[in-house]
FIKOLZA-1660 file (N, C-alpha, C; in steps of 0.1 Angstrom, whole numbers, plus 5000, padded with zeros to 4 digits):
% residues 157
   i   px   py   pz ch aa at
   1 8158 9105 6688  A  M  N
   1 8171 9099 6688  A  M CA
   1 8169 9084 6693  A  M  C
   2 8177 9076 6687  A  A  N
   2 8176 9062 6690  A  A CA
   2 8190 9056 6688  A  A  C
   3 8191 9044 6693  A  S  N
   3 8204 9036 6691  A  S CA
   3 8202 9026 6680  A  S  C
   4 8192 9028 6671  A  A  N
   4 8192 9021 6658  A  A CA
   4 8188 9030 6647  A  A  C
   5 8194 9027 6636  A  N  N
   5 8193 9037 6624  A  N CA
   5 8178 9035 6619  A  N  C
   6 8174 9046 6610  A  G  N
   6 8161 9045 6604  A  G CA
   6 8151 9053 6613  A  G  C
   7 8158 9062 6622  A  V  N
   7 8150 9070 6631  A  V CA
   7 8142 9081 6623  A  V  C
   8 8131 9084 6626  A  T  N
   8 8122 9095 6622  A  T CA
   8 8115 9100 6633  A  T  C
   9 8108 9111 6631  A  K  N
   9 8100 9120 6642  A  K CA
   9 8087 9110 6645  A  K  C
  10 8083 9101 6636  A  S  N
  10 8072 9094 6638  A  S CA
  10 8075 9079 6645  A  S  C
  11 8087 9074 6643  A  N  N
  11 8089 9061 6648  A  N CA
  11 8100 9060 6659  A  N  C
  12 8104 9070 6664  A  Y  N
  12 8117 9070 6674  A  Y CA
  12 8112 9063 6687  A  Y  C
  13 8100 9064 6692  A  A  N
  13 8096 9057 6704  A  A CA
  13 8096 9043 6703  A  A  C
  14 8095 9036 6691  A  G  N
  14 8096 9021 6690  A  G CA
  14 8110 9016 6686  A  G  C
  15 8119 9024 6686  A  L  N
  15 8133 9020 6684  A  L CA
  15 8141 9019 6697  A  L  C
  16 8150 9010 6698  A  P  N
  16 8158 9010 6710  A  P CA
  16 8164 9023 6713  A  P  C
  17 8163 9027 6727  A  G  N
  17 8169 9038 6732  A  G CA
  17 8161 9051 6727  A  G  C
  18 8149 9049 6720  A  G  N
  18 8142 9060 6714  A  G CA
  18 8139 9072 6724  A  G  C
  19 8142 9083 6720  A  M  N
  19 8137 9094 6728  A  M CA
  19 8136 9108 6720  A  M  C
  20 8127 9116 6725  A  R  N
  20 8124 9129 6719  A  R CA
  20 8127 9140 6728  A  R  C
  21 8134 9151 6723  A  H  N
  21 8137 9163 6731  A  H CA
  21 8130 9173 6725  A  H  C
  22 8124 9180 6732  A  T  N
  22 8116 9193 6729  A  T CA
  22 8119 9204 6736  A  T  C
  23 8117 9217 6730  A  N  N
  23 8121 9229 6737  A  N CA
  23 8135 9230 6741  A  N  C
  24 8145 9226 6732  A  V  N
  24 8158 9227 6734  A  V CA
  24 8165 9239 6726  A  V  C
  25 8176 9244 6729  A  T  N
  25 8183 9255 6722  A  T CA
  25 8196 9250 6718  A  T  C
  26 8202 9257 6709  A  S  N
  26 8215 9253 6704  A  S CA
  26 8224 9261 6711  A  S  C
  27 8237 9255 6715  A  P  N
  27 8241 9241 6713  A  P CA
  27 8233 9232 6722  A  P  C
  28 8229 9220 6719  A  F  N
  28 8224 9211 6730  A  F CA
  28 8232 9200 6733  A  F  C
  29 8235 9198 6745  A  V  N
  29 8244 9187 6751  A  V CA
  29 8234 9176 6756  A  V  C
  30 8236 9164 6751  A  H  N
  30 8228 9153 6757  A  H CA
  30 8238 9144 6766  A  H  C
  31 8232 9142 6778  A  T  N
  31 8239 9137 6788  A  T CA
  31 8234 9122 6789  A  T  C
  32 8242 9113 6797  A  R  N
  32 8236 9100 6800  A  R CA
  32 8237 9091 6787  A  R  C
  33 8245 9093 6779  A  L  N
  33 8247 9085 6768  A  L CA
  33 8257 9074 6771  A  L  C
  34 8257 9062 6763  A  T  N
  34 8267 9052 6765  A  T CA
  34 8279 9052 6756  A  T  C
  35 8291 9053 6762  A  N  N
  35 8303 9054 6753  A  N CA
  35 8304 9042 6745  A  N  C
  36 8307 9045 6732  A  G  N
  36 8308 9034 6723  A  G CA
  36 8298 9030 6715  A  G  C
  37 8286 9035 6720  A  M  N
  37 8272 9031 6713  A  M CA
  37 8270 9041 6702  A  M  C
  38 8266 9038 6691  A  T  N
  38 8262 9047 6681  A  T CA
  38 8247 9051 6682  A  T  C
  39 8245 9064 6682  A  Y  N
  39 8231 9070 6683  A  Y CA
  39 8227 9077 6669  A  Y  C
  40 8216 9075 6665  A  Y  N
  40 8210 9081 6653  A  Y CA
  40 8199 9093 6657  A  Y  C
  41 8199 9103 6650  A  L  N
  41 8192 9113 6652  A  L CA
  41 8186 9121 6639  A  L  C
  42 8175 9127 6642  A  V  N
  42 8170 9137 6631  A  V CA
  42 8165 9150 6639  A  V  C
  43 8166 9161 6633  A  V  N
  43 8164 9173 6639  A  V CA
  43 8152 9180 6632  A  V  C
  44 8143 9186 6639  A  T  N
  44 8134 9196 6633  A  T CA
  44 8134 9209 6641  A  T  C
  45 8129 9219 6634  A  A  N
  45 8129 9232 6641  A  A CA
  45 8113 9237 6642  A  A  C
  46 8111 9243 6652  A  V  N
  46 8097 9250 6654  A  V CA
  46 8098 9265 6653  A  V  C
  47 8090 9272 6645  A  D  N
  47 8091 9286 6645  A  D CA
  47 8081 9291 6657  A  D  C
  48 8081 9305 6656  A  A  N
  48 8073 9312 6668  A  A CA
  48 8059 9308 6666  A  A  C
  49 8054 9305 6653  A  S  N
  49 8039 9301 6653  A  S CA
  49 8036 9289 6655  A  S  C
  50 8047 9280 6659  A  G  N
  50 8045 9266 6664  A  G CA
  50 8045 9257 6651  A  G  C
  51 8049 9262 6639  A  R  N
  51 8050 9253 6627  A  R CA
  51 8063 9245 6628  A  R  C
  52 8063 9231 6625  A  E  N
  52 8075 9224 6627  A  E CA
  52 8081 9221 6611  A  E  C
  53 8093 9222 6611  A  S  N
  53 8100 9220 6598  A  S CA
  53 8100 9206 6594  A  S  C
  54 8104 9203 6582  A  R  N
  54 8107 9189 6579  A  R CA
  54 8118 9184 6586  A  R  C
  55 8119 9171 6589  A  E  N
  55 8131 9165 6597  A  E CA
  55 8144 9165 6588  A  E  C
  56 8155 9166 6594  A  S  N
  56 8167 9166 6587  A  S CA
  56 8170 9153 6582  A  S  C
  57 8180 9151 6575  A  V  N
  57 8187 9139 6571  A  V CA
  57 8191 9133 6584  A  V  C
  58 8190 9120 6585  A  E  N
  58 8195 9111 6596  A  E CA
  58 8210 9113 6598  A  E  C
  59 8214 9116 6611  A  A  N
  59 8229 9117 6613  A  A CA
  59 8232 9107 6624  A  A  C
  60 8244 9104 6626  A  S  N
  60 8248 9095 6637  A  S CA
  60 8261 9100 6644  A  S  C
  61 8261 9097 6657  A  A  N
  61 8273 9101 6664  A  A CA
  61 8276 9090 6676  A  A  C
  62 8289 9088 6678  A  T  N
  62 8293 9078 6688  A  T CA
  62 8301 9085 6698  A  T  C
  63 8295 9087 6710  A  P  N
  63 8304 9094 6721  A  P CA
  63 8315 9083 6727  A  P  C
  64 8325 9089 6731  A  F  N
  64 8335 9081 6736  A  F CA
  64 8342 9088 6748  A  F  C
  65 8347 9081 6758  A  L  N
  65 8354 9087 6769  A  L CA
  65 8367 9091 6765  A  L  C
  66 8370 9103 6768  A  N  N
  66 8384 9108 6763  A  N CA
  66 8393 9109 6775  A  N  C
  67 8402 9101 6778  A  P  N
  67 8410 9101 6790  A  P CA
  67 8419 9115 6789  A  P  C
  68 8425 9119 6801  A  P  N
  68 8432 9130 6801  A  P CA
  68 8446 9126 6793  A  P  C
  69 8454 9137 6789  A  P  N
  69 8467 9134 6782  A  P CA
  69 8475 9124 6791  A  P  C
  70 8485 9117 6784  A  T  N
  70 8495 9110 6791  A  T CA
  70 8509 9117 6788  A  T  C
  71 8517 9120 6797  A  L  N
  71 8528 9127 6794  A  L CA
  71 8540 9120 6796  A  L  C
  72 8550 9121 6786  A  I  N
  72 8561 9114 6788  A  I CA
  72 8573 9124 6786  A  I  C
  73 8582 9124 6798  A  L  N
  73 8595 9133 6798  A  L CA
  73 8604 9125 6791  A  L  C
  74 8609 9130 6779  A  L  N
  74 8618 9121 6771  A  L CA
  74 8633 9123 6774  A  L  C
  75 8636 9136 6776  A  S  N
  75 8650 9142 6780  A  S CA
  75 8650 9153 6788  A  S  C
  76 8660 9154 6797  A  P  N
  76 8670 9145 6800  A  P CA
  76 8666 9131 6806  A  P  C
  77 8672 9121 6803  A  A  N
  77 8667 9107 6808  A  A CA
  77 8668 9106 6822  A  A  C
  78 8661 9096 6828  A  E  N
  78 8661 9092 6841  A  E CA
  78 8677 9087 6845  A  E  C
  79 8682 9093 6855  A  G  N
  79 8696 9090 6858  A  G CA
  79 8707 9097 6851  A  G  C
  80 8704 9104 6842  A  E  N
  80 8714 9112 6834  A  E CA
  80 8719 9124 6843  A  E  C
  81 8733 9125 6841  A  T  N
  81 8739 9137 6848  A  T CA
  81 8742 9148 6837  A  T  C
  82 8742 9160 6841  A  V  N
  82 8744 9171 6832  A  V CA
  82 8755 9180 6837  A  V  C
  83 8762 9185 6830  A  K  N
  83 8775 9193 6833  A  K CA
  83 8770 9207 6836  A  K  C
  84 8775 9213 6847  A  A  N
  84 8770 9227 6849  A  A CA
  84 8776 9236 6839  A  A  C
  85 8769 9245 6835  A  G  N
  85 8773 9255 6824  A  G CA
  85 8770 9252 6809  A  G  C
  86 8766 9238 6808  A  S  N
  86 8761 9234 6795  A  S CA
  86 8747 9238 6792  A  S  C
  87 8743 9237 6780  A  T  N
  87 8727 9238 6775  A  T CA
  87 8722 9225 6773  A  T  C
  88 8711 9222 6780  A  I  N
  88 8704 9209 6777  A  I CA
  88 8692 9212 6769  A  I  C
  89 8687 9199 6763  A  T  N
  89 8674 9201 6757  A  T CA
  89 8665 9193 6764  A  T  C
  90 8654 9198 6770  A  I  N
  90 8644 9192 6776  A  I CA
  90 8633 9190 6766  A  I  C
  91 8629 9176 6766  A  R  N
  91 8618 9172 6756  A  R CA
  91 8607 9164 6763  A  R  C
  92 8596 9167 6758  A  A  N
  92 8584 9160 6763  A  A CA
  92 8574 9155 6752  A  A  C
  93 8565 9146 6753  A  D  N
  93 8556 9143 6744  A  D CA
  93 8543 9139 6751  A  D  C
  94 8531 9141 6745  A  T  N
  94 8518 9136 6750  A  T CA
  94 8513 9127 6741  A  T  C
  95 8504 9118 6748  A  T  N
  95 8497 9108 6739  A  T CA
  95 8483 9107 6745  A  T  C
  96 8474 9107 6736  A  N  N
  96 8460 9104 6738  A  N CA
  96 8454 9107 6724  A  N  C
  97 8440 9106 6724  A  N  N
  97 8433 9108 6711  A  N CA
  97 8431 9123 6709  A  N  C
  98 8434 9131 6718  A  V  N
  98 8434 9146 6716  A  V CA
  98 8447 9151 6720  A  V  C
  99 8454 9157 6710  A  R  N
  99 8468 9163 6713  A  R CA
  99 8467 9171 6723  A  R  C
 100 8477 9174 6732  A  G  N
 100 8478 9184 6741  A  G CA
 100 8478 9197 6735  A  G  C
 101 8471 9207 6742  A  A  N
 101 8469 9220 6737  A  A CA
 101 8482 9229 6740  A  A  C
 102 8488 9224 6752  A  S  N
 102 8501 9231 6754  A  S CA
 102 8509 9223 6765  A  S  C
 103 8522 9224 6766  A  V  N
 103 8530 9219 6776  A  V CA
 103 8538 9229 6782  A  V  C
 104 8539 9229 6795  A  R  N
 104 8546 9241 6803  A  R CA
 104 8557 9233 6810  A  R  C
 105 8569 9240 6810  A  F  N
 105 8580 9234 6817  A  F CA
 105 8584 9243 6829  A  F  C
 106 8587 9237 6841  A  T  N
 106 8591 9245 6852  A  T CA
 106 8605 9241 6856  A  T  C
 107 8614 9248 6855  A  I  N
 107 8628 9243 6858  A  I CA
 107 8634 9250 6872  A  I  C
 108 8637 9242 6882  A  N  N
 108 8641 9247 6894  A  N CA
 108 8632 9257 6899  A  N  C
 109 8620 9256 6898  A  G  N
 109 8608 9266 6902  A  G CA
 109 8605 9276 6894  A  G  C
 110 8611 9278 6883  A  V  N
 110 8609 9291 6873  A  V CA
 110 8601 9285 6862  A  V  C
 111 8588 9290 6862  A  V  N
 111 8579 9285 6850  A  V CA
 111 8585 9291 6837  A  V  C
 112 8585 9283 6827  A  Q  N
 112 8588 9287 6814  A  Q CA
 112 8577 9291 6806  A  Q  C
 113 8577 9299 6796  A  P  N
 113 8567 9301 6786  A  P CA
 113 8562 9287 6781  A  P  C
 114 8547 9285 6779  A  P  N
 114 8543 9273 6774  A  P CA
 114 8546 9271 6759  A  P  C
 115 8547 9258 6755  A  N  N
 115 8549 9253 6742  A  N CA
 115 8534 9250 6738  A  N  C
 116 8530 9256 6726  A  Q  N
 116 8516 9254 6720  A  Q CA
 116 8516 9244 6710  A  Q  C
 117 8527 9239 6705  A  A  N
 117 8527 9231 6694  A  A CA
 117 8539 9220 6695  A  A  C
 118 8538 9209 6688  A  L  N
 118 8549 9200 6686  A  L CA
 118 8562 9206 6679  A  L  C
 119 8572 9203 6682  A  P  N
 119 8578 9195 6693  A  P CA
 119 8577 9202 6706  A  P  C
 120 8575 9195 6717  A  Y  N
 120 8574 9202 6731  A  Y CA
 120 8589 9201 6735  A  Y  C
 121 8597 9211 6733  A  V  N
 121 8611 9212 6735  A  V CA
 121 8615 9225 6742  A  V  C
 122 8624 9225 6751  A  R  N
 122 8628 9236 6758  A  R CA
 122 8644 9235 6758  A  R  C
 123 8652 9247 6754  A  Q  N
 123 8665 9247 6756  A  Q CA
 123 8668 9253 6769  A  Q  C
 124 8677 9248 6777  A  F  N
 124 8681 9255 6791  A  F CA
 124 8694 9255 6795  A  F  C
 125 8699 9266 6798  A  M  N
 125 8715 9268 6803  A  M CA
 125 8715 9264 6817  A  M  C
 126 8724 9255 6820  A  V  N
 126 8724 9250 6834  A  V CA
 126 8734 9258 6841  A  V  C
 127 8728 9265 6852  A  S  N
 127 8737 9274 6861  A  S CA
 127 8749 9267 6867  A  S  C
 128 8760 9275 6869  A  L  N
 128 8771 9269 6877  A  L CA
 128 8767 9271 6892  A  L  C
 129 8773 9262 6900  A  G  N
 129 8772 9262 6915  A  G CA
 129 8759 9256 6919  A  G  C
 130 8752 9248 6911  A  I  N
 130 8741 9241 6915  A  I CA
 130 8744 9226 6915  A  I  C
 131 8737 9218 6923  A  S  N
 131 8740 9204 6924  A  S CA
 131 8729 9195 6917  A  S  C
 132 8717 9201 6917  A  T  N
 132 8706 9192 6911  A  T CA
 132 8697 9203 6902  A  T  C
 133 8690 9196 6893  A  L  N
 133 8680 9205 6884  A  L CA
 133 8668 9198 6885  A  L  C
 134 8657 9203 6890  A  T  N
 134 8643 9197 6890  A  T CA
 134 8636 9203 6878  A  T  C
 135 8631 9193 6871  A  I  N
 135 8622 9197 6858  A  I CA
 135 8608 9192 6861  A  I  C
 136 8598 9201 6860  A  E  N
 136 8583 9195 6860  A  E CA
 136 8577 9200 6847  A  E  C
 137 8570 9191 6842  A  V  N
 137 8563 9193 6829  A  V CA
 137 8549 9190 6830  A  V  C
 138 8540 9200 6827  A  V  N
 138 8526 9199 6828  A  V CA
 138 8520 9200 6814  A  V  C
 139 8512 9189 6810  A  A  N
 139 8505 9190 6798  A  A CA
 139 8491 9193 6800  A  A  C
 140 8485 9202 6792  A  T  N
 140 8471 9205 6794  A  T CA
 140 8464 9204 6780  A  T  C
 141 8453 9196 6780  A  D  N
 141 8447 9193 6767  A  D CA
 141 8437 9203 6765  A  D  C
 142 8429 9203 6754  A  Y  N
 142 8420 9214 6748  A  Y CA
 142 8409 9217 6756  A  Y  C
 143 8406 9206 6767  A  I  N
 143 8394 9208 6775  A  I CA
 143 8398 9210 6789  A  I  C
 144 8412 9212 6792  A  G  N
 144 8416 9216 6804  A  G CA
 144 8421 9204 6813  A  G  C
 145 8421 9193 6809  A  R  N
 145 8426 9181 6817  A  R CA
 145 8441 9182 6817  A  R  C
 146 8448 9178 6828  A  T  N
 146 8462 9178 6828  A  T CA
 146 8469 9166 6833  A  T  C
 147 8482 9165 6829  A  A  N
 147 8490 9153 6833  A  A CA
 147 8504 9160 6836  A  A  C
 148 8511 9154 6846  A  S  N
 148 8523 9161 6848  A  S CA
 148 8536 9149 6851  A  S  C
 149 8547 9154 6849  A  A  N
 149 8559 9146 6853  A  A CA
 149 8570 9154 6858  A  A  C
 150 8577 9148 6866  A  T  N
 150 8589 9155 6873  A  T CA
 150 8600 9147 6873  A  T  C
 151 8612 9153 6871  A  R  N
 151 8624 9146 6871  A  R CA
 151 8635 9154 6877  A  R  C
 152 8644 9148 6886  A  T  N
 152 8654 9156 6891  A  T CA
 152 8668 9150 6885  A  T  C
 153 8677 9159 6880  A  V  N
 153 8688 9155 6873  A  V CA
 153 8700 9160 6882  A  V  C
 154 8712 9152 6883  A  A  N
 154 8722 9155 6890  A  A CA
 154 8731 9165 6881  A  A  C
 155 8737 9173 6886  A  I  N
 155 8746 9184 6879  A  I CA
 155 8760 9182 6885  A  I  C
 156 8770 9180 6875  A  V  N
 156 8784 9177 6878  A  V CA
 156 8791 9190 6874  A  V  C
 157 8803 9194 6882  A  P  N
 157 8811 9206 6878  A  P CA
 157 8816 9205 6864  A  P  C
% end
């Protein structure tokens, strides 16, 4: 593997960032790479008798830092009041380069079933006799990172 293209098993050491990994198993995870830098690699296999295969076609990969999701609670809006006994629509969206795997709404402490796909929407009937509604939304991406948002909405009779 090297950070310059044209890598082969015979020239890797002379290329920038050139290194050779031996005795690895699949899947192999390479750590300590630089985000945004393209790396080039070829792969060979060694059988039980020690015979090495021809090298693969050169491949490239560019690692990048993937931040946790950003969560936006779209509705109800900040400062909005809601009428007791009405049905409201709670909407959220996530942004990052990996879509959220799920969004979970908790309404006045009651956890709702998760939404697994867009749109992240939950209909909710507002109870009579309450003065506020607290909405918490948690987005979880495909590798377990989370983001959350909370909003308290005033309820009018």
